[in-house]
N, C-alpha and C positions, 0 to 999 in steps of 0.2 A: 885927579889921577891917583893920588896917594891912597885914597879910600879903596878904590878898585884893586890896586896892587896888593895892599895889605890884606884885603879880604880873600883874594885869589891865593895868596901865600897860606893863609890860615886854612882854607879848604884843602889845598894841596897837602899840607902837613897832616890834617885830619884824616885824609885818605891814604896816608903813608907813601906818598909819591915823591920822587926826586924831581927837580926841575926838568931833567932830561926825559924822565918817564912821562911827565905831563906834556912836554913838547912833542914827544912821539905820538901820544894818544890824540893830540889835537892838531897834528901836522904843522907844527910851528918849530922855531929853533929854540934851543936852550937859552941863547943870548937874548931873544925877545922876551922869554918868560922872566929871565933875570931882570931885565930893564923894566918890565911891567911891574914886578913885585917891588922894585925900588922906587916906583913912581916916576921913572924917567921917560916913559912912553904910555900911550893909552891905546887900547884895542878898538877896532871898529865893532859895531854891533854884531856883525856876522862872526868875527873872530871871538868876541866875548861869548856868544852862544856856543861856539865850538868848545871853548875852554870849559864852560859850565857843564856842557854835556859830558865831557871827559871827567868832570868832578862830581857827576851824579846829581846836579841841580839844574835850575833854570833861571831865567831873568827875574821872574816874579819873586821867587824865593830869595835870590841873591840880593835884591833891592828892598825886600820887605823890611819894615822898621821893627825888627825883632829885638827890642830891648831885653837884655838879659834879666831874668827874674832875680831878685835879691836872694841870696842864700844865707848870708850871715847877718845877724842883727845885733845891735849894741843896746845897752840899757837906755840910752837917751832916745831910742826909737820906740821903746815900750810905752804903753798907755796904761794908766792905773786908775782904779776907782775904789774909793773907800765908802763902805756902808757902815756907818757908826751904829745904827740900830741893831744890825745883825753881827757886829764885831768882826767884819771880814774885809779884807783888801784883796782885790783882784788885779793881777798884772797880766795884761795881754802881751805876751812876749814875742809874738810874730805879728807884725803890723798887717792889717787887712787879711787876716787868716780866713775870713768868711768866704773868700774866693777859692779856698783850697778844700781838700777832702777832710782835713782834720784841723782842730783848733787847740793848740796847747796854751794853757794859762798857768801862772804861778799863783797859788791861793794861800793867803795868810789868814789864819783863824786865831783870833785872840781867845783867851779862856772864855768859854761859854758861847763862842762864835758859831754861827749857823750859815752854811752855804746853802742857798736856796733849795727847797724841795722842788725838784723838777718833775713835771708831769711826764707820763710815758710818751715816747716818741721813737721813730725809727733811728737806729744807730747803735753805737757802742761807745763805751767810756773806759778809760784807763787812768790810773793814778799811781804815783810813787810818793810816799811820805818821806820828805827830806828832813823834817824836824818835828819832834813831839809825837803825838798820836791823835787819831781821829776816830770817830764812829761813823761808819758807812751804813746808810740805810738804803736797802733795795727791796722794794715792796714792803712786806711786813717783817723782813729779816733785818737784823743789825749785826755788824761785824766790827770788831776792834782792830784797827790797822796801826801798827807801830812803825816808828822810824826804821827805814830800810826795807819795809814791806811794800808790796804793790797790790792793786786791785784791778779787776777787769770784769765788766759785765755788759750785757745787752741792755739797752735803755728802754725796754718795753714795760717797765714797772716804774712807779714813782720812786725817785732816788735823790739822795743828797748826802752831805757831810755835816758833821757837827763836832765841835771840840768840847768834850765834857770834862777836860782836865783844867788845872790851874796854870798851865804853861802854853805858850804860843805853839801853834802847829803850822807847818808849811808843806804844801802838797803841790807837786807838778801834776796837773790834771789835763788829759787830752780827750777831746770828744770828737766823734765823727757821726754825723756831719756837724759843722760848727754850730754851737748853740748859745754861747755866752754873749 
């Protein structure tokens, strides 16, 4: 009973309705809506269908197991990989980002570090240099990108990053579609 009442209340509030307005729209009493929301009574299937119709939904949507997607992630949920040969550490900062439209990573490049040269593919890439500086390669062109600067390009040419300095560089890199 509690689940139904709690969910009815959430839907009512999302729709900006008072208990009285919902009662009027579904031909019920305000007292019944109040008891339902507090888990003190439960509706018949017909009554629940009327309520859901007034709230702009149906039984299938109401009972769907729609687990909320995570929105905020903490460092203990990140995954990291160190590639000693290329002097790079990749932090996947959004777990399972492959199922989304874009994939953000945090890239640490030691001096002399190389972020893989990526073959041309459909998509776009964005980066923000948080620390140090990097050399961005897009096709045959090279760009020096300093701390506080950003880059953005379509991924239709071979591309990659390298750290040609003697200091560590850190880049927030976002690709779409997910590629890392």
